[in-house]
N, CA, C and O atoms as a Tripos MOL2 file, in Angstrom:
@<TRIPOS>MOLECULE
protein
  212   211    53     0     0
PROTEIN
NO_CHARGES

@<TRIPOS>ATOM
      1 N         120.0750   78.0740  137.7130 N.3       1 MET1
      2 CA        118.3760   78.3350  137.1850 C.3       1 MET1
      3 C         118.3780   76.3840  136.5810 C.2       1 MET1
      4 O         119.2450   75.6560  137.0630 O.2       1 MET1
      5 N         117.6320   75.9490  135.8360 N.am      2 LYS2
      6 CA        116.5900   75.3670  135.0280 C.3       2 LYS2
      7 C         117.4580   75.1540  133.9720 C.2       2 LYS2
      8 O         117.9510   76.1830  133.5090 O.2       2 LYS2
      9 N         117.7520   74.2050  133.5100 N.am      3 PRO3
     10 CA        118.5050   74.4580  131.9790 C.3       3 PRO3
     11 C         116.7250   74.9430  130.7770 C.2       3 PRO3
     12 O         115.7270   74.2230  130.7600 O.2       3 PRO3
     13 N         116.7850   75.4800  130.4490 N.am      4 GLY4
     14 CA        116.0700   76.1370  128.7100 C.3       4 GLY4
     15 C         115.7790   77.5340  129.3990 C.2       4 GLY4
     16 O         115.4650   78.4140  128.5970 O.2       4 GLY4
     17 N         115.8220   77.8980  130.7070 N.am      5 ILE5
     18 CA        115.1000   79.2000  131.0940 C.3       5 ILE5
     19 C         116.0610   80.6170  131.2050 C.2       5 ILE5
     20 O         115.9340   81.4390  132.1130 O.2       5 ILE5
     21 N         117.1240   80.7330  129.9970 N.am      6 ASP6
     22 CA        117.7670   81.3430  129.4430 C.3       6 ASP6
     23 C         117.4220   82.0160  128.0870 C.2       6 ASP6
     24 O         117.7900   82.9940  127.4370 O.2       6 ASP6
     25 N         116.3380   80.7810  127.9680 N.am      7 LYS7
     26 CA        115.6580   81.1860  126.0960 C.3       7 LYS7
     27 C         115.0130   82.1330  126.2570 C.2       7 LYS7
     28 O         114.9380   83.0130  125.3990 O.2       7 LYS7
     29 N         114.2130   82.1960  127.7220 N.am      8 ILE8
     30 CA        112.8550   83.1040  128.2850 C.3       8 ILE8
     31 C         113.7110   84.3410  128.0050 C.2       8 ILE8
     32 O         113.0780   85.0130  127.1910 O.2       8 ILE8
     33 N         114.7960   84.9110  128.2920 N.am      9 TYR9
     34 CA        115.4670   86.0320  128.0340 C.3       9 TYR9
     35 C         116.1850   86.3690  126.8790 C.2       9 TYR9
     36 O         116.9550   87.3290  126.9190 O.2       9 TYR9
     37 N         116.0330   85.6910  125.8230 N.am     10 GLU10
     38 CA        116.9880   85.5420  124.4190 C.3      10 GLU10
     39 C         116.5430   87.3510  124.0250 C.2      10 GLU10
     40 O         115.7090   87.9060  124.7400 O.2      10 GLU10
     41 N         117.0040   87.8870  123.1980 N.am     11 GLY11
     42 CA        116.8600   88.6400  122.8480 C.3      11 GLY11
     43 C         115.1650   89.6890  123.3200 C.2      11 GLY11
     44 O         114.2510   90.3130  122.7810 O.2      11 GLY11
     45 N         115.8010   89.1600  125.0150 N.am     12 ALA12
     46 CA        114.6820   90.8310  125.6250 C.3      12 ALA12
     47 C         114.6870   91.7770  125.1000 C.2      12 ALA12
     48 O         115.5160   92.0480  124.2310 O.2      12 ALA12
     49 N         113.4860   92.7810  125.5910 N.am     13 ILE13
     50 CA        113.9680   94.0910  125.0700 C.3      13 ILE13
     51 C         114.8690   95.1430  126.3000 C.2      13 ILE13
     52 O         114.6680   94.9160  127.4930 O.2      13 ILE13
     53 N         115.3000   95.6420  126.1150 N.am     14 ASP14
     54 CA        116.0130   96.2840  127.1850 C.3      14 ASP14
     55 C         114.8960   97.5110  128.0330 C.2      14 ASP14
     56 O         113.6690   97.4620  128.1240 O.2      14 ASP14
     57 N         115.7720   98.4700  128.5230 N.am     15 ALA15
     58 CA        115.3450   99.3110  129.7090 C.3      15 ALA15
     59 C         114.3300  100.5420  128.6070 C.2      15 ALA15
     60 O         113.1700  100.8780  128.3660 O.2      15 ALA15
     61 N         116.2480  100.9370  128.0980 N.am     16 GLU16
     62 CA        116.1650  101.9800  127.0100 C.3      16 GLU16
     63 C         114.5680  101.9110  126.0850 C.2      16 GLU16
     64 O         113.6170  102.6420  125.8090 O.2      16 GLU16
     65 N         114.8990  100.9540  125.9320 N.am     17 SER17
     66 CA        113.6520  100.7360  125.0160 C.3      17 SER17
     67 C         112.4730  100.8190  125.1930 C.2      17 SER17
     68 O         111.6600  101.5190  124.5890 O.2      17 SER17
     69 N         112.3350  100.1820  125.9440 N.am     18 ILE18
     70 CA        110.9230  100.6110  126.7570 C.3      18 ILE18
     71 C         110.5170  101.7680  127.5600 C.2      18 ILE18
     72 O         109.3790  101.9670  127.9870 O.2      18 ILE18
     73 N         111.4280  102.4300  127.7090 N.am     19 ALA19
     74 CA        111.3280  104.0310  127.9370 C.3      19 ALA19
     75 C         110.7600  104.9240  127.0880 C.2      19 ALA19
     76 O         109.7810  105.6700  127.0970 O.2      19 ALA19
     77 N         111.8510  104.5740  126.1780 N.am     20 ARG20
     78 CA        111.5160  105.5570  124.4780 C.3      20 ARG20
     79 C         109.9240  105.7480  124.2240 C.2      20 ARG20
     80 O         109.2450  106.7390  123.9550 O.2      20 ARG20
     81 N         109.5090  103.8970  124.4910 N.am     21 ALA21
     82 CA        107.9610  104.2160  123.9630 C.3      21 ALA21
     83 C         107.0790  104.5400  125.1340 C.2      21 ALA21
     84 O         106.0760  105.2250  124.9290 O.2      21 ALA21
     85 N         107.3740  104.0850  126.4160 N.am     22 ILE22
     86 CA        106.9700  104.9460  126.9420 C.3      22 ILE22
     87 C         106.8000  106.6010  127.3790 C.2      22 ILE22
     88 O         105.9020  107.1900  127.9820 O.2      22 ILE22
     89 N         108.2030  107.1010  126.7340 N.am     23 ALA23
     90 CA        108.0060  108.7290  126.6300 C.3      23 ALA23
     91 C         106.8120  108.9510  125.2840 C.2      23 ALA23
     92 O         105.8800  109.7500  125.3690 O.2      23 ALA23
     93 N         107.0810  108.0390  124.0230 N.am     24 PHE24
     94 CA        106.4890  108.8750  123.1560 C.3      24 PHE24
     95 C         104.9170  109.1240  123.5720 C.2      24 PHE24
     96 O         104.3080  110.1530  123.2800 O.2      24 PHE24
     97 N         104.2170  107.7360  124.4840 N.am     25 ALA25
     98 CA        102.9240  107.6240  124.4400 C.3      25 ALA25
     99 C         102.7740  109.0970  125.8720 C.2      25 ALA25
    100 O         101.8940  109.9470  125.7390 O.2      25 ALA25
    101 N         103.3400  109.1220  126.5850 N.am     26 ILE26
    102 CA        103.1470  110.1950  127.3140 C.3      26 ILE26
    103 C         103.3790  111.7120  126.8840 C.2      26 ILE26
    104 O         103.1650  112.7100  127.5730 O.2      26 ILE26
    105 N         103.9090  111.6440  125.4760 N.am     27 LYS27
    106 CA        103.9180  113.1660  124.8680 C.3      27 LYS27
    107 C         103.4820  113.5890  124.0760 C.2      27 LYS27
    108 O         104.1720  114.2440  123.2950 O.2      27 LYS27
    109 N         102.1950  113.4390  123.8890 N.am     28 GLN28
    110 CA        100.8720  113.0230  123.1250 C.3      28 GLN28
    111 C         100.3650  114.3550  123.3120 C.2      28 GLN28
    112 O         100.7810  115.0310  124.2530 O.2      28 GLN28
    113 N          99.3530  114.8770  122.3650 N.am     29 PRO29
    114 CA         99.0120  116.0940  122.5320 C.3      29 PRO29
    115 C          97.6370  115.7180  123.2650 C.2      29 PRO29
    116 O          97.2800  114.5460  123.1410 O.2      29 PRO29
    117 N          96.8400  116.5630  124.0010 N.am     30 GLU30
    118 CA         95.6170  116.6880  124.9060 C.3      30 GLU30
    119 C          94.9370  115.0860  124.2710 C.2      30 GLU30
    120 O          94.8210  113.9460  124.7200 O.2      30 GLU30
    121 N          94.5610  115.8770  122.8430 N.am     31 ASN31
    122 CA         93.6070  114.9960  122.3690 C.3      31 ASN31
    123 C          93.5200  113.5310  121.6200 C.2      31 ASN31
    124 O          92.7390  112.9220  120.8890 O.2      31 ASN31
    125 N          95.0760  113.2960  122.3850 N.am     32 VAL32
    126 CA         95.2560  112.2850  121.9850 C.3      32 VAL32
    127 C          95.5190  110.7650  122.9580 C.2      32 VAL32
    128 O          96.7040  110.5710  123.2290 O.2      32 VAL32
    129 N          94.6080  109.8010  123.4390 N.am     33 ALA33
    130 CA         94.0620  108.9260  124.4960 C.3      33 ALA33
    131 C          94.9340  107.4360  123.8300 C.2      33 ALA33
    132 O          94.5090  106.8900  122.8130 O.2      33 ALA33
    133 N          96.3400  106.8490  124.6690 N.am     34 ILE34
    134 CA         97.1740  105.7040  124.3610 C.3      34 ILE34
    135 C          96.7710  105.0740  125.4150 C.2      34 ILE34
    136 O          97.3100  105.2070  126.5140 O.2      34 ILE34
    137 N          95.5900  104.1800  125.1420 N.am     35 ASN35
    138 CA         95.1930  103.0240  126.4870 C.3      35 ASN35
    139 C          95.4850  102.3630  126.8350 C.2      35 ASN35
    140 O          95.4180  102.0090  128.0130 O.2      35 ASN35
    141 N          96.3580  101.4580  125.2010 N.am     36 GLU36
    142 CA         96.8430  100.4750  125.9340 C.3      36 GLU36
    143 C          98.5260  100.4210  125.0110 C.2      36 GLU36
    144 O          98.8510  101.1900  124.1060 O.2      36 GLU36
    145 N          99.3110   99.3580  125.5490 N.am     37 MET37
    146 CA        100.3160   99.2600  124.9120 C.3      37 MET37
    147 C         101.1760   97.8590  124.5630 C.2      37 MET37
    148 O         101.7010   97.2910  125.5210 O.2      37 MET37
    149 N         101.3070   97.3870  123.4590 N.am     38 ILE38
    150 CA        101.5970   95.8280  124.2040 C.3      38 ILE38
    151 C         103.6070   96.1640  123.3450 C.2      38 ILE38
    152 O         103.8180   96.9580  122.4290 O.2      38 ILE38
    153 N         104.1610   95.7170  123.6970 N.am     39 ILE39
    154 CA        105.8220   95.9360  123.7410 C.3      39 ILE39
    155 C         105.8420   94.7900  123.6990 C.2      39 ILE39
    156 O         105.3070   94.1050  124.5710 O.2      39 ILE39
    157 N         106.6260   94.1660  122.4120 N.am     40 ARG40
    158 CA        108.0480   92.6180  122.4100 C.3      40 ARG40
    159 C         108.3470   92.8980  121.5540 C.2      40 ARG40
    160 O         107.9590   93.5640  120.5940 O.2      40 ARG40
    161 N         109.4870   92.1210  121.9990 N.am     41 PRO41
    162 CA        111.0030   92.3370  120.8620 C.3      41 PRO41
    163 C         109.7920   91.4820  119.4390 C.2      41 PRO41
    164 O         108.7490   90.8310  119.3840 O.2      41 PRO41
    165 N         111.1900   92.2580  118.2130 N.am     42 THR42
    166 CA        109.8170   91.8820  116.4710 C.3      42 THR42
    167 C         110.7600   90.7470  116.7750 C.2      42 THR42
    168 O         110.9070   90.3540  115.6180 O.2      42 THR42
    169 N         111.6130   89.8200  117.6050 N.am     43 SER43
    170 CA        111.5410   88.5160  117.2920 C.3      43 SER43
    171 C         110.9190   87.7550  118.7840 C.2      43 SER43
    172 O         111.4030   86.9520  119.5830 O.2      43 SER43
    173 N         110.0540   88.2250  118.7130 N.am     44 HIS44
    174 CA        109.0610   87.3310  119.6250 C.3      44 HIS44
    175 C         109.1290   85.8640  118.9180 C.2      44 HIS44
    176 O         109.3200   85.4500  117.7750 O.2      44 HIS44
    177 N         108.8650   85.2770  120.2450 N.am     45 ARG45
    178 CA        108.5690   84.0820  119.8850 C.3      45 ARG45
    179 C         108.1980   82.6820  120.9280 C.2      45 ARG45
    180 O         108.9860   82.3700  121.8210 O.2      45 ARG45
    181 N         107.1040   82.0210  120.7210 N.am     46 THR46
    182 CA        106.7080   81.4390  121.7970 C.3      46 THR46
    183 C         107.2370   80.2950  122.4900 C.2      46 THR46
    184 O         107.8350   79.6880  121.6010 O.2      46 THR46
    185 N         107.3330   79.8110  123.2870 N.am     47 PHE47
    186 CA        107.9280   78.3270  123.6390 C.3      47 PHE47
    187 C         107.2660   77.5970  124.1530 C.2      47 PHE47
    188 O         106.8120   77.9850  125.2300 O.2      47 PHE47
    189 N         106.8190   76.0190  123.6170 N.am     48 PRO48
    190 CA        106.1660   74.9140  124.6200 C.3      48 PRO48
    191 C         106.5920   75.0990  125.9530 C.2      48 PRO48
    192 O         107.7300   75.3600  126.3420 O.2      48 PRO48
    193 N         105.4040   74.9120  126.7150 N.am     49 GLN49
    194 CA        106.2250   75.0740  128.7100 C.3      49 GLN49
    195 C         106.9040   73.9210  128.4710 C.2      49 GLN49
    196 O         108.0810   73.9920  128.8240 O.2      49 GLN49
    197 N         106.5130   72.6890  127.9070 N.am     50 GLU50
    198 CA        107.8140   71.2930  128.1990 C.3      50 GLU50
    199 C         109.0360   71.8260  127.8620 C.2      50 GLU50
    200 O         110.0440   71.6810  128.5520 O.2      50 GLU50
    201 N         108.9890   72.4060  126.8820 N.am     51 ASN51
    202 CA        110.4270   72.8900  126.5160 C.3      51 ASN51
    203 C         111.5460   73.4670  127.6880 C.2      51 ASN51
    204 O         112.7330   73.2290  127.9090 O.2      51 ASN51
    205 N         110.3470   74.5000  128.4150 N.am     52 LEU52
    206 CA        111.1320   75.4130  129.2840 C.3      52 LEU52
    207 C         112.0410   74.8770  130.5860 C.2      52 LEU52
    208 O         113.1970   75.2360  130.8090 O.2      52 LEU52
    209 N         111.4900   74.2130  131.1600 N.am     53 PHE53
    210 CA        111.5220   73.5570  132.2090 C.3      53 PHE53
    211 C         111.9760   72.0440  132.3910 C.2      53 PHE53
    212 O         111.9530   71.5230  133.5060 O.2      53 PHE53
@<TRIPOS>BOND
     1     1     2 1
     2     2     3 1
     3     3     4 2
     4     3     5 am
     5     5     6 1
     6     6     7 1
     7     7     8 2
     8     7     9 am
     9     9    10 1
    10    10    11 1
    11    11    12 2
    12    11    13 am
    13    13    14 1
    14    14    15 1
    15    15    16 2
    16    15    17 am
    17    17    18 1
    18    18    19 1
    19    19    20 2
    20    19    21 am
    21    21    22 1
    22    22    23 1
    23    23    24 2
    24    23    25 am
    25    25    26 1
    26    26    27 1
    27    27    28 2
    28    27    29 am
    29    29    30 1
    30    30    31 1
    31    31    32 2
    32    31    33 am
    33    33    34 1
    34    34    35 1
    35    35    36 2
    36    35    37 am
    37    37    38 1
    38    38    39 1
    39    39    40 2
    40    39    41 am
    41    41    42 1
    42    42    43 1
    43    43    44 2
    44    43    45 am
    45    45    46 1
    46    46    47 1
    47    47    48 2
    48    47    49 am
    49    49    50 1
    50    50    51 1
    51    51    52 2
    52    51    53 am
    53    53    54 1
    54    54    55 1
    55    55    56 2
    56    55    57 am
    57    57    58 1
    58    58    59 1
    59    59    60 2
    60    59    61 am
    61    61    62 1
    62    62    63 1
    63    63    64 2
    64    63    65 am
    65    65    66 1
    66    66    67 1
    67    67    68 2
    68    67    69 am
    69    69    70 1
    70    70    71 1
    71    71    72 2
    72    71    73 am
    73    73    74 1
    74    74    75 1
    75    75    76 2
    76    75    77 am
    77    77    78 1
    78    78    79 1
    79    79    80 2
    80    79    81 am
    81    81    82 1
    82    82    83 1
    83    83    84 2
    84    83    85 am
    85    85    86 1
    86    86    87 1
    87    87    88 2
    88    87    89 am
    89    89    90 1
    90    90    91 1
    91    91    92 2
    92    91    93 am
    93    93    94 1
    94    94    95 1
    95    95    96 2
    96    95    97 am
    97    97    98 1
    98    98    99 1
    99    99   100 2
   100    99   101 am
   101   101   102 1
   102   102   103 1
   103   103   104 2
   104   103   105 am
   105   105   106 1
   106   106   107 1
   107   107   108 2
   108   107   109 am
   109   109   110 1
   110   110   111 1
   111   111   112 2
   112   111   113 am
   113   113   114 1
   114   114   115 1
   115   115   116 2
   116   115   117 am
   117   117   118 1
   118   118   119 1
   119   119   120 2
   120   119   121 am
   121   121   122 1
   122   122   123 1
   123   123   124 2
   124   123   125 am
   125   125   126 1
   126   126   127 1
   127   127   128 2
   128   127   129 am
   129   129   130 1
   130   130   131 1
   131   131   132 2
   132   131   133 am
   133   133   134 1
   134   134   135 1
   135   135   136 2
   136   135   137 am
   137   137   138 1
   138   138   139 1
   139   139   140 2
   140   139   141 am
   141   141   142 1
   142   142   143 1
   143   143   144 2
   144   143   145 am
   145   145   146 1
   146   146   147 1
   147   147   148 2
   148   147   149 am
   149   149   150 1
   150   150   151 1
   151   151   152 2
   152   151   153 am
   153   153   154 1
   154   154   155 1
   155   155   156 2
   156   155   157 am
   157   157   158 1
   158   158   159 1
   159   159   160 2
   160   159   161 am
   161   161   162 1
   162   162   163 1
   163   163   164 2
   164   163   165 am
   165   165   166 1
   166   166   167 1
   167   167   168 2
   168   167   169 am
   169   169   170 1
   170   170   171 1
   171   171   172 2
   172   171   173 am
   173   173   174 1
   174   174   175 1
   175   175   176 2
   176   175   177 am
   177   177   178 1
   178   178   179 1
   179   179   180 2
   180   179   181 am
   181   181   182 1
   182   182   183 1
   183   183   184 2
   184   183   185 am
   185   185   186 1
   186   186   187 1
   187   187   188 2
   188   187   189 am
   189   189   190 1
   190   190   191 1
   191   191   192 2
   192   191   193 am
   193   193   194 1
   194   194   195 1
   195   195   196 2
   196   195   197 am
   197   197   198 1
   198   198   199 1
   199   199   200 2
   200   199   201 am
   201   201   202 1
   202   202   203 1
   203   203   204 2
   204   203   205 am
   205   205   206 1
   206   206   207 1
   207   207   208 2
   208   207   209 am
   209   209   210 1
   210   210   211 1
   211   211   212 2
@<TRIPOS>SUBSTRUCTURE
     1 MET1         2 RESIDUE 1 A MET
     2 LYS2         6 RESIDUE 1 A LYS
     3 PRO3        10 RESIDUE 1 A PRO
     4 GLY4        14 RESIDUE 1 A GLY
     5 ILE5        18 RESIDUE 1 A ILE
     6 ASP6        22 RESIDUE 1 A ASP
     7 LYS7        26 RESIDUE 1 A LYS
     8 ILE8        30 RESIDUE 1 A ILE
     9 TYR9        34 RESIDUE 1 A TYR
    10 GLU10       38 RESIDUE 1 A GLU
    11 GLY11       42 RESIDUE 1 A GLY
    12 ALA12       46 RESIDUE 1 A ALA
    13 ILE13       50 RESIDUE 1 A ILE
    14 ASP14       54 RESIDUE 1 A ASP
    15 ALA15       58 RESIDUE 1 A ALA
    16 GLU16       62 RESIDUE 1 A GLU
    17 SER17       66 RESIDUE 1 A SER
    18 ILE18       70 RESIDUE 1 A ILE
    19 ALA19       74 RESIDUE 1 A ALA
    20 ARG20       78 RESIDUE 1 A ARG
    21 ALA21       82 RESIDUE 1 A ALA
    22 ILE22       86 RESIDUE 1 A ILE
    23 ALA23       90 RESIDUE 1 A ALA
    24 PHE24       94 RESIDUE 1 A PHE
    25 ALA25       98 RESIDUE 1 A ALA
    26 ILE26      102 RESIDUE 1 A ILE
    27 LYS27      106 RESIDUE 1 A LYS
    28 GLN28      110 RESIDUE 1 A GLN
    29 PRO29      114 RESIDUE 1 A PRO
    30 GLU30      118 RESIDUE 1 A GLU
    31 ASN31      122 RESIDUE 1 A ASN
    32 VAL32      126 RESIDUE 1 A VAL
    33 ALA33      130 RESIDUE 1 A ALA
    34 ILE34      134 RESIDUE 1 A ILE
    35 ASN35      138 RESIDUE 1 A ASN
    36 GLU36      142 RESIDUE 1 A GLU
    37 MET37      146 RESIDUE 1 A MET
    38 ILE38      150 RESIDUE 1 A ILE
    39 ILE39      154 RESIDUE 1 A ILE
    40 ARG40      158 RESIDUE 1 A ARG
    41 PRO41      162 RESIDUE 1 A PRO
    42 THR42      166 RESIDUE 1 A THR
    43 SER43      170 RESIDUE 1 A SER
    44 HIS44      174 RESIDUE 1 A HIS
    45 ARG45      178 RESIDUE 1 A ARG
    46 THR46      182 RESIDUE 1 A THR
    47 PHE47      186 RESIDUE 1 A PHE
    48 PRO48      190 RESIDUE 1 A PRO
    49 GLN49      194 RESIDUE 1 A GLN
    50 GLU50      198 RESIDUE 1 A GLU
    51 ASN51      202 RESIDUE 1 A ASN
    52 LEU52      206 RESIDUE 1 A LEU
    53 PHE53      210 RESIDUE 1 A PHE
C-alpha cells in the first residue's frame, strides 16, 4: 500500500451506522420523501492530493 493511503480510511463510517441512516430514510411515512442523503463522518477532513500518494 502506498504511504498515506491509510489516511483515507481514518475515521471511516462503519456499515451499521450507514444502515441506520438508510433505515431512517425508508421508515418515513408515505407523505415524506427523502430524495438525497449525504452521510459523512463528523470528523470529515479533506486531504490535499499531493499528501496522499
